[in-house]
Structure formats: structure tokens, C-alpha cells
N, C-alpha and C positions, 0 to 999 in steps of 0.2 A: 414399479421400479424402485429400488433404494435410492437415497439421495446421491451417492457416489457414481452409481449408473446413470442418473441424471445429468451430472454435471458432465461426464465423459461424452455422453450422447449430445449435449450443447456444444461441447468443444470440437466435436467431429461433424458438426453440422448435421445431425440426425435430430429427429422430432422425439423428444422423451415424452412420457406420460403427462408432465406438467412442466413449467417453466421453474427452473430450478432459482434457488433465491440464496444470496452470499453478499457480505460484507469485508470489507480489507480493514476495518477499523470501528470500534464501538465504545465510547466513552461512558464513565461511570454511570452516569445519571440513568442511562438505559437499562444497565444491569439493576439498579436500584427499582427504578419504575415497575419492570416488568416481573422480577423476581422477589421484590417485596422486602430486600434488607439490605443492609449497608455493605459496600464492597471497597476494595482498595485497588481494584482493576481499573486502569486507565483514569485513576482518580487525581491526576496532575499534582498540584503541590502537597496534597496529603501523600501521595505515592512517594514522592520526593522525600518529605520529612519522615517518612517510614523506614527508608534507607538510610537516612541519616540517624536514624533512633537505632539502627542495627537490627532492624525487623525484617530482613530479605526473606527468612524462610516463611513468614506470615504472608508476605505479599503473593510469593510464588504458589502459596497453597490456595490464596483467593483466586489467582488465575486459573489453577488447574480445576478448581470446582465450579467458579462461577460462569467461566468463558463456556464450558461444555454445557452447564445448565441453562445457560440462555441461548444455546443454539438449539437444544431440545425444545424449549419453551416456545421458541419462535417457529420451529420448524424448518429451519435453514438447512441448506443443503452442503455448505461448504464451511469447513472449521478452518480458521485461520491462525497459525501458530507463528511462534518467533523465539528467539534467544531470550533467556532471563539471566540476571546476574548470578555468577557462580557462586556456590557455596562459600560463605565466609565474607560475603561482600557487605561493606560495612564504610562509606564514604564519609570523609569528614564533611561537617556542615560548612554552609557558607557564612561568611560573617554576615549577621544581619543589621541593615544599617537604619531601617523603620520598618513599619507593619508589612511593607509589600517590596522591599529594596534589599539587595544582597550582594555581598562581593566575594569573588572568589579568590585563592591564593595568588592569581595572576594579575589580580588589579580589575579583571571584567566585573561590568555592573550588570546585574538582572533584575527585573521586577515581575511580580506576578501579574499575569492578565487579569483584567477585570470582566473579560468576556469567556475566556476558556478556562483561565485559573491554572495555567502553566506558568512555570518558572520562566520566562523568556530572556534572551540577550537584550540587553538594553544599550549599554556603551562598551565598546571593545577596548581593551587597552593595546594599542598599537606600537608601543614604544620600543619593544623588542622583536617586532617582527622581521624576519628574515626570508625574502623571496627565494623560492627555489630557481635552481639552473637546471639547465639541459644536463649538465655532467652529474648533478646531485641526484637528479631524478634517475638517470640511467644507471649509477651506482646502486639506488634500492631495486631496479629491474634486475640487475645482475645477480642480486643476493636472493631472489624471490625462491628459486627452486631449491635453494640450499635451507629454507626455512620450514618448519614442522608445517604439515597441512593442518593439524589440529585433531583433537580427539572427538569423534562422534558420540563416545559415551559420557562426556566431561557434563559436569552439573549445568553447565549452562544451557543445555539442552533437555534438561528436567521436564519442562512442560511439553516439548515436541514429543518425547517419548510416551509421555503420559496420554496424551491425545491420540498418537497412533495406535497405543494399545487399546485405550477405552473405545475408539469411534471409526478407525480406519475400515473396519468390515462394513460399516455402513454409510459413511461420509467422505466427502473428498477431503483430503487433509491439505492444507495450502501454506507453504512456509514464505512470510515476508522476508526478503533478503536484501542486501545493498545492491546499488545500480552505478551507473554512469550517468552524470547528467553533463550539461556543458562544462568543461574542464577548466575555469578559469581559476586564477589566484589573485592574490593582493591581501592589504591590512586592511581594507574596508571592502565591503559588497561593490561600491562603485568602481574600486580598482580591479577587483575580480571580473567584471563583465569588460571593462574597458580594456584588459590585458588578453582577451581573446582576441582583439583586434590587433594591439600593440606588440604583444608578444607571442604570435601563433605556434612558433616554434616549441616553446616552453608548455604551453597548453596542450599541443598536439602530443608531447612526451608526458604529460601528466595522464592524458587520456588513455596513452599505452600501459603505463602503470596500473591504472585501475582497472583497465579491461584485462590485463594480464592476471590481477588479483582475483577478478571474478571467475575468470578460468578455473584457477584453483580451488576457489571457494566451492563451485557446483561439484566438484568431486567429493567433497565433503559432505554437501547437502545431499547428495544422491545414497549417502549410507544411512540415512536418518529414518527411512521409510514412509517418506512424504509421497503425496500423488504429484505434486507441482510445487513451482516456486513463483514468487511474485516480487519481481524487481521494483522497487519503489523509488522513483525519480521523477520530478516534473519537468517538462520541457516547455511548457507554455504558463501564460498568464490569462487573466481573462480577456485581453485583447488581441493577443497575437504570440508567437514563438518568443521566447526568452532572448534567442539571437538567432542569427539567419540560418534557413535551412541549407544553406552551402557549407556553414561551420558545422551543423549536425552530421550532414552527410561525410564531410571531411573526417572530423574528430572522434563522433561517437557512433555512427551507424554502422562501421566495420567491428566495433568491439561488441555492440547489441548484436549483431548477427552471428558472431562468432559465439558468444555467450549461450546463444539460443541454441545453435546448433550443437555444442557438446552438452548441452541439458538434455536434448532429443536423444542422442546417442547413450546417455545413461537412463533412459526411460522416465525422464520427467518433462511435464507440460510447464509452459512458461506463460504466465499471465499478468500483462503489463500493467501496472498502476501509473497513471499519467494524467495529472490536471491540465486544465488550461486549453487554449485555442491551437490545436495542432495539425490543422488542415494542410499546411505547405507541406508536411512529411507524412501524411497519413498513409500513402502508398507504401513508404519504407516501413511503416509499423504493421501494417497489415500483411507485409510479405514477411516478416519475422516473426510475429509473435502469435500465440494461440489465442489470445484473449486480449482485449483492451477494456480497461477499467476505469472508473471515476471519470466518464463521458460528462463533460461540463456543459451542460445545456446552456447554461447563464454566458459561457464563454463563446457560444456560437457553434457547439458541436450537436447538431441536430441529428438526432438518432436515426430517423428517416433517412435522410441524405447519407448518413454512412451505411445504413443498410444497402441503399442503391448503389453506392460507390464501392464498398468494399466487403459488405455482407457475405460475399460467398468465399473470402479469404479467411476473415478472422472473427472469432466469436465477441458479440458486443456484450457489456456487463455494465449495466447502469439503469437510466431511464427515470428515476423518482428524483426529483429536483431536490439536493441537499438543503437548498433554501427553503422550499416548501414545507420539509420535514421539521425544521425549526419554525418559521412564522408563518406558515400556511396552515390551511383547514382540511378536513378530510375530502373535502370536495377537491381540492386542490391534487391531492394524493389520486384521487380516482381518476380526475383528467389526464396525470401524467401517466399512470398505470394503462388507461386506455390507448394513449398515443402511442407508448412505447410496445404494447402487447400488439396493436394494431399493425405497426409498421416494422418492429425489429424481429418479432417472434416466429413468424409463420415459416416454416422451413427449418425450424431450430437455429443454431448459432446466437441464442440468446440467452443470458442469465439476468434476472432482476436484481437490482441493488441502487442504493444511493447514487447520486452524480459525485458524491465524495465519500461520505461516511455516516453514520449513525453518532452525531458529535454532540459536546455539550449544548443543550438547549432544544434537542429533540423532543417532541411531545410525544408522549405515549400513546395518545388517540391515534396519531399520524404514524406511528410505527406498527402498531394492530391493524390501522388500515391497510397498509402494504401488505399484509399477511392476508388479510382477506380479499384483497382485490387478486393477490396470486392464486389464493385458494379457489375463488369464484370464476375467475376469467382466464386462469392461466392454464386450463385443462386442454391438452391437444386432441384434436385439431383445432388449432385456434379459429373462432368464430367471430369476426367483427361485429355480428349482429348481437352478441352478448353486451356489447358495451354502450348499447343504446340506453 
């Protein structure tokens, strides 16, 4: 089977020739470790600085070359793609306060993470914050249909078109796209969560605005030649849902369902990225989506129990602990693979991947062990005796 055929088989709950493998995000260190050369792809502060320096074209050429080379080198089945900044993108550099601290023109403070090397929000300037109202949101909704849909041939889709041209004949092309999470608002994160309870009508209207934007966006996405889309929006933390299941079902679920129905009508599969503990709404996710990715085992999402409960409805994508890829040993990777392959792979409906991503700190030997386990043990029919 070709990689593309493998993924479609998994999504349709058929057994392919072997377990497909894909990731939704891979940080720069993995490219450098596997390909043996420096890269700007997902290189965190280095990528940000490159944009500040006016090197947009260099970054995009790096993405076009290194993303596809890495997929080939690791023999993955899914090529994840997304928008890039349009031609001529050259943002003004933030004011540098010290070696790791920056300030934007709005007075917001950012610091470079010592762990991931991302430029992260540190202190938000809330003095000019103006909360939305139901009326102001409705005004935006009323204007949606009069706004241009977007140009599928615009330079922001340069990488997507390159990947489709180079690899769609053989691989599954997956477009990362925006999503709707819990639609709170506020000058601070705390206020945003509190307003889900204090200002439910405003939050519900925000959910409507974002939901209708997604329905418009999917019409553009369908013109790009991709096989599927991945709405990236977390709903859970490591200990539970970020808000109640009742709020999800009221403000979010109807738009998730409408979005997927619209995508299916346009011939797109929808593979949902969602971290955290989501057991209280797993039946809704399984009803709506073709696949569920980033199954956070450390958040209580046991892939064996998921297979038993919803494995006949939704393809499960994950199984290898994110934490083990960074901090564990090859033996940890083997144990994760054995467990996932034994319990989630039989009958199809399973894609191997990290429980989040191949992130900063991922060990080269552990990434290569994922490949080795898939190649050795992931051949159908799955035989649990292989894992002894």
C-alpha cells in the first residue's frame, strides 16, 4: 500500500498493510537530528528573528525542503501542512528589554521560554481592553457573508501547494486549521474562564461567530487539494475538561458538528487535535470526527479503554507518550508501542503517533525507535505474540 492508502484505510476502519505513522507538529531539533543539517522550521525564537530580519522567503523554502525530507526519512504516511506568512511579510521587531525579554507596540511583555525557546506572552497590557458585547459580535456576524472568502492561490498557501504537488500521489496531505475552543473572553485568562459562567450569552455569541467563520473557511480549504483538515483546539487539561461538558455541548459542539458535516460534503476528512482529559465528552468527539489525535495518556486517556468505548466510531491516533519521547528510554518507547499496537491497532482504526508531538527535547534514538517498532511490529494482521 502507498502511505496515502494506509491512512484512508485506518480512517475507514479497515486494516492496512501496516500501521500508518504521522505527527501534527515536529520541532526543529528533530529535523536537525534526523537530517543532519540546521533548519529554521519550527525553530522558535530563531524563526521569529528571521521574520524580523525580513527573511520570510528563506524560512518558507526551509519548510518546503525540510518538512518533506523528514517525512521521507522517517517513512511517515501523513504530511502535515499549514499557512505560511504571505510574500513580503516583514514584521517590526519587538523592543528588546534584556536577553530574553521583549515588548510589543501595545505594551505587552514577552519572554523566551527556557524550555521550548518560544517567544511567549509574559505580561499582558490590559489598560485598553474593551470587552465585546452581544450587539458588537452580531455586527461581525452580519458582515461575514459580504467579506471575501480568500484566495486559494495566495502566497500564504505556497507550502500547501508545494506539498500537494510533490507528495499527494503517495501521501495523505493534512492541513492544520483553526478551531473553536471554549469561547470565553476577558482582559486576563482568569476572566476569560469566569465569563463562561458570568456572561454566557456573550460567550455563546462568540461561539456562533467563530463557528460561522469556520464554515466559511472550510470552503477555501477544500480548494487547496488536501485530503483532510485538522482543527487544532484543546478542550482538556491534564486533570479534566477546561470547562463543563454542559458548556461544551451548548456553546461548542453544535459548531464542531456543523464544521465536520460541511467538510465531509466537500470531500475532506476531519482529524481532531485535542490534548488533555476529555472523557466527559468523548462520545460527542467520536460521533463527529474521523480521528482523534494527541491522546494524552498522562491525562488519563487510556488508548485501550478508548478502543473499547469508541474505537468502532473514530480512528485513534497516538499511543507513544510525549513525555517518554523526551525523557524516557528506547525501552519506554517499546512498551508504549506494544500497548498501543496490541489494544488499538487490531481491526484498523489506528494511526501511530506521539501523545502530543515531536517537540523540543525529543531524543533522536527514541524517534528512531518509534519507526523501528512500527516497521517490526506494526504489520497486519497484528499478532500480540510479536510483542513478547
